[in-house]
N, C-alpha and C positions, 0 to 999 in steps of 0.2 A: 442537560447535556448527558451522552452516557460514551463512554470508553469500554474497548474490549481488547485482551491481548490474546493471540490464535498464534497456533504454527504456521509456517509460509515453505515447510518443507527443509530440506539440508544440503549444506555445501558439499563440494565435493570430499573436503578432508571430513566430513560426518560432524560437522558442527550445525547445529541446530538453529535456523533461521526463524526469526520470532515478527511477527508484525504487531501492530498499536494501532487502533484505528478509533480516532475521536469523532462523534456525530453531536450535531447540534439538533435545535428541538425543529430545525425547516428543513432535517433530513441531510444539511450539506454537511462531507467528512472527510476528513484526511486518515490515510494511511502510511505509517514510516514504519521503515524496517529498522533492525537492530542490525543490521549487513552496512556499517559506514551512515546511519541515522540519514538511509534513501526514502527519498519519498514517492514510493508505489504508485500512489491516488489521490486525487483530490476531485472530488464529486461536488461539484454547487450547480444551485439551480440556472435552468435555463428558462426563454421567454414563452415556451410553451408550458411551464411550470414543471416540467421534468429534472433530472437529475441529469448532470454530463461530466465525464473524466476529462478534465483538461492535461492530463500528465499521460506522457508516452512510456508506461510502466509497464515492465515483464509480467507473466503469469507465475512465474516461479523462481525460486532462489537460484537453481541452474542457470537459469538464462542471465540472471546478473552477474554470477561469476564468469560466465563463459564471455562474457562481454568485453572488451580491452579498454574499453573508453570509460 
């Protein structure tokens, strides 16, 4: 199992957004943001042997901050 922490951009107030990614030996991974413990991505194996992201996450911290829901 591998873990990594990386920058996910900045919020409107200048706060740095971070993402933590956990990946298992089969390649499945979970990416969680420090912005309310938001699940940004969950990639799981599909029938054809590839990985599919099953979370409708945004690509930037600004997109999360601008979404009212």
